C-alpha positions, 0 to 999 in steps of 0.5 A: 500500500505504501509503495503504491502511494509513493509511486502515485506521488512520484508520478504526479510530481513528474507530471507537475514538474515544469518543462523549462527552467523559466518560472516567469509568466507572461500576461495574456493580453489583447493588442494594446497600442497607440500612436507611436507605440505597441505593447509587446509583452507583459512579464510577471515578477515571480508570483506577485501578480505584478508585471513589467510591460515591454513596449516598442516605440516607433524608431522615428518617435523615440525622442518624443516624450508624449509617446511615452506618456501616452503609453504610460497613461493607457497601460497603467490607468488600471494599475492602482498600486504598481506599474512598470514599463520598459521601452525599446525602439527595436523589437529584436532587443525586447527581452522575454523575461524581466532580466536583460543582457548588456546588449538589450540594456544598451538599447533600452530607451526609457523605464517608468516605475510606479510603486505606491508602497514605496512612494515611487513614480518616475520615468527615466530616459536613456541620455540619447533620448533626453540628454538631461543628466538629472533625468537620464541614464547612460547605457 
């Protein structure tokens, strides 16, 4: 009886074991876009229910701050406690997960963070988008 119970438990565990090493989940979504931008994917931070949204900005508009603002307003309008968006102008560099390579970081155009619990709400641009050292990051 105990051997049968152990066998059933092991078989169940094998079937529940993840196929890949990735534990990050992506949010299924309808197409969300606007003038000059498109949401490519949203990746969950662990099992928190909080997501990092990966957005593609049109190359011709990537220095237009109003495009970033429009994306932030549309994507974060229903997020009351947390919203994070990362922006790229080339889709091939947008990562599949929350972490990214040096090459992906070098092409990151901006990052928006809103976290009510930490009293944080800021957008930082790459210095090639907004060359103001107080508001930009070098990549």
